[in-house]
C-alpha positions in Angstrom: -4.3 -116.6 8.5 -3.8 -119.8 10.5 -0.8 -122.1 9.3 1.1 -124.9 10.5 5.1 -125.2 10.6 6.3 -128.9 10.7 9.6 -129.0 12.8 12.7 -131.0 11.7 12.6 -133.0 15.0 8.9 -133.7 14.5 5.6 -132.2 15.6 4.0 -129.0 14.4 3.8 -125.4 15.5 0.6 -123.5 14.8 0.9 -120.0 13.8 -1.1 -116.8 12.6 0.1 -114.0 10.3 -1.8 -110.8 10.1 -1.2 -107.5 8.6 1.6 -106.0 6.3 4.9 -104.3 6.6 8.0 -105.4 8.6 7.8 -108.7 10.4 6.9 -108.6 14.0 6.9 -111.7 16.0 5.2 -111.9 19.4 6.6 -114.7 21.6 4.3 -115.8 24.6 5.3 -116.6 28.2 5.0 -120.0 30.0 1.6 -120.8 28.9 2.8 -120.5 25.3 -0.4 -119.6 23.4 -0.2 -117.0 20.8 -3.8 -115.9 21.9 -2.1 -114.1 24.8 -1.6 -111.3 22.4 -5.2 -111.0 21.2 -5.7 -107.4 22.7 -2.8 -106.0 20.9 -2.8 -107.6 17.5 -5.5 -105.3 16.0 -3.3 -102.4 16.3 0.0 -104.0 15.8 -1.2 -105.4 12.4 -1.8 -101.9 11.1 2.0 -101.3 11.1 3.5 -104.8 10.8 3.2 -108.2 9.3 2.4 -109.6 12.9 3.2 -113.2 13.7 1.8 -115.1 16.7 2.3 -118.8 17.5 1.6 -121.6 20.0 4.8 -122.8 21.5 5.5 -126.7 21.0 3.5 -128.6 23.6 0.9 -125.8 24.0 -2.4 -124.6 22.5 -3.0 -125.9 18.9 0.7 -127.1 18.5 1.7 -130.8 18.9 1.3 -131.9 22.5 4.6 -133.6 23.2 6.0 -135.1 26.4 9.8 -134.5 25.9 12.5 -132.6 27.7 12.1 -128.7 27.1 14.7 -126.1 27.4 14.9 -122.3 26.5 17.5 -123.3 23.8 15.1 -125.7 22.3 12.2 -123.2 22.3 14.7 -120.7 20.6 15.5 -123.2 17.8 11.7 -123.6 17.2 11.5 -119.8 16.8 14.4 -119.8 14.3 12.4 -122.4 12.3 9.4 -120.2 12.3 11.4 -117.2 11.1 12.9 -119.4 8.3 9.4 -120.7 7.5 7.9 -117.1 6.9 11.0 -115.9 5.0 12.3 -113.5 7.7 16.0 -113.2 7.9 15.6 -110.6 10.5 12.5 -109.5 12.6 11.3 -107.2 15.3 10.4 -109.3 18.3 8.5 -108.9 21.6 8.9 -111.5 24.3 6.9 -111.7 27.2 8.2 -113.7 30.4 9.4 -117.1 29.1 9.3 -115.4 25.7 11.7 -112.8 26.8 14.0 -115.5 28.0 13.9 -116.9 24.5 14.7 -113.6 23.1 17.8 -113.2 25.2 18.9 -116.6 24.0 18.3 -115.8 20.4 20.1 -112.3 20.8 23.0 -114.1 22.4 23.3 -117.1 19.7 21.7 -115.7 16.7 22.0 -111.9 16.8 21.7 -111.4 13.1 18.0 -112.5 13.3 16.9 -109.5 15.5 16.3 -106.2 14.2 15.2 -105.0 17.5 13.5 -106.5 20.5 11.2 -105.8 23.5 11.8 -107.8 26.9 8.5 -107.9 28.7 8.3 -108.8 32.3 11.2 -111.1 32.0 14.3 -112.2 33.8 18.1 -112.9 32.9 18.7 -115.2 36.1 16.2 -116.6 38.6 16.5 -115.2 42.1 15.5 -117.0 45.5 12.0 -115.6 45.3 11.5 -116.7 41.6 12.9 -120.2 42.3 10.7 -120.6 45.4 7.6 -119.4 43.8 8.0 -122.0 41.0 9.0 -124.8 43.3 5.7 -124.1 45.1 3.8 -124.1 41.8 5.4 -127.3 40.9 4.4 -128.8 44.3 0.8 -127.7 43.8 0.8 -129.3 40.4 2.0 -132.5 41.5 0.6 -132.7 45.2 -2.9 -131.2 44.7 -3.2 -131.3 40.9 -3.6 -129.4 37.5 -6.6 -127.6 38.4 -5.3 -126.0 41.6 -2.0 -125.1 39.8 -4.2 -123.4 37.0 -6.1 -121.4 39.6 -2.9 -120.2 41.5 -1.6 -119.0 38.1 -4.8 -117.0 37.4 -4.3 -115.4 41.0 -0.7 -114.7 40.3 -0.8 -113.4 36.8 -3.5 -110.6 37.3 -3.3 -107.9 39.9 -6.0 -107.5 42.7 -7.5 -104.2 41.0 -8.0 -105.8 37.8 -9.6 -109.0 39.1 -12.1 -106.9 41.1 -13.0 -104.8 37.9 -13.3 -108.0 35.7 -15.1 -110.6 37.8 -16.8 -112.4 35.0 -13.5 -112.8 33.0 -11.8 -113.8 36.3 -14.5 -116.6 37.1 -14.3 -118.0 33.5 -10.5 -118.3 33.8 -10.8 -119.9 37.3 -13.3 -122.3 35.9 -11.8 -123.2 32.7 -12.3 -126.9 31.9 -9.3 -129.3 32.4 -7.7 -130.8 29.2 -8.6 -134.3 28.3 -5.3 -135.7 29.0 -4.3 -134.3 32.5 -1.4 -136.6 32.8 0.2 -135.3 29.5 -0.4 -131.7 30.4 1.0 -132.0 33.7 4.2 -133.5 32.1 4.5 -130.6 29.6 4.1 -128.1 32.3 6.7 -129.7 34.4 9.2 -129.7 31.7 8.6 -125.9 30.7 8.9 -124.9 34.3 12.1 -126.8 34.5 13.3 -125.0 31.4 12.3 -121.7 32.9 14.1 -122.4 36.1 17.4 -123.4 34.0 17.4 -120.1 32.2 20.5 -118.0 33.0 21.9 -115.4 30.4 23.0 -112.8 32.9 26.6 -113.1 31.8 25.6 -112.8 28.0 23.8 -109.6 28.4 26.5 -107.1 28.0 27.3 -108.6 24.4 23.8 -108.1 23.2 23.8 -105.6 20.2 20.2 -105.4 19.3 18.3 -102.2 20.2 16.3 -103.1 23.3 13.3 -102.0 25.3 12.8 -103.5 28.7 9.3 -103.1 29.9 7.4 -104.3 33.1 4.8 -103.5 35.7 5.7 -102.4 39.2 3.5 -104.7 40.8 4.4 -107.9 38.9 4.2 -110.7 41.6 5.8 -113.4 39.3 8.8 -111.6 37.8 9.4 -108.7 40.1 10.3 -105.5 38.6 14.0 -105.6 39.7 14.7 -108.2 37.2 13.8 -105.8 34.5 16.2 -103.2 36.2 19.0 -105.8 35.8 18.3 -106.4 32.1 18.1 -102.7 31.2 21.3 -102.0 33.2 23.3 -104.9 31.6 22.2 -104.6 28.0 24.1 -101.7 26.3 21.8 -99.0 25.4 18.6 -100.7 26.8 15.6 -98.4 27.6 13.5 -99.2 30.6 9.7 -98.6 31.0 8.0 -99.5 34.3 4.3 -99.2 34.3 2.8 -98.2 37.8 0.3 -101.2 37.5 -0.7 -104.1 35.5 0.7 -107.2 37.3 2.5 -110.0 35.4 0.1 -110.0 32.4 0.3 -106.3 31.9 0.1 -106.5 28.1 -3.3 -107.7 28.8 -4.5 -105.8 31.8 -3.2 -102.3 30.6 -3.0 -102.9 26.8 -3.2 -99.1 25.8 -0.4 -98.0 28.2 1.7 -101.0 27.1 1.4 -100.1 23.5 2.0 -96.5 24.2 5.5 -97.5 25.2 6.0 -100.5 23.0 4.8 -99.3 19.6 6.9 -96.1 19.2 10.0 -98.3 19.9 9.0 -100.8 17.3 8.2 -98.1 14.7 11.7 -96.7 15.0 13.7 -96.7 11.8 10.9 -97.7 9.5 
């Protein structure tokens, strides 16, 4: 069921609720769209009240040109939890979504029952910063179309691209939004928020049961970031899939669910 949440500061967040059972919220990455999880929701809704949403500034949510931060995205997530009446929830956060969950676990730990940190990082490294500096340069010097094409090349691993040529071409040739200037401003703000995320020193205080999962061939957030998260969060478990790239929930959904679902089902 599609719904809209009106935020206290203005604007709306579009979200969907499917299934029944304990609340499970899926938090997407830099692109921010709830549709990122489309390949997993059918299975997850058999066990959970599954909630997906478009971050502010993305998808069907309000297109706003404003300063973005991980803390602000976390406040939006708290508003969503309040809206659906979930005092606590299971959460899966991918990439930027994982940064949001680290912020939530550090500032509002009572809202997390257990969490999955997927292909994410606690503090950016030289490689990570350099990659996103180049992506920003492409966005502003060449344009949104080339930025988007770079993203498709980085998000999916080569073996998957070769095996799915039609989907690859569809994503490479996706039409640009009507307001390119606004979209460029939103992406820039969200990348700056990503580069500003640093919760490394907070990790040892996290109490929520945590699963850290990634793919060994992730070229956007290399797997060593997941090693750090699993090492620094007390009791965290680590799963490294042999392949799948940065978009491993989409490229290897069965292997991904085989690791994530048993963890989410614990203590139900």
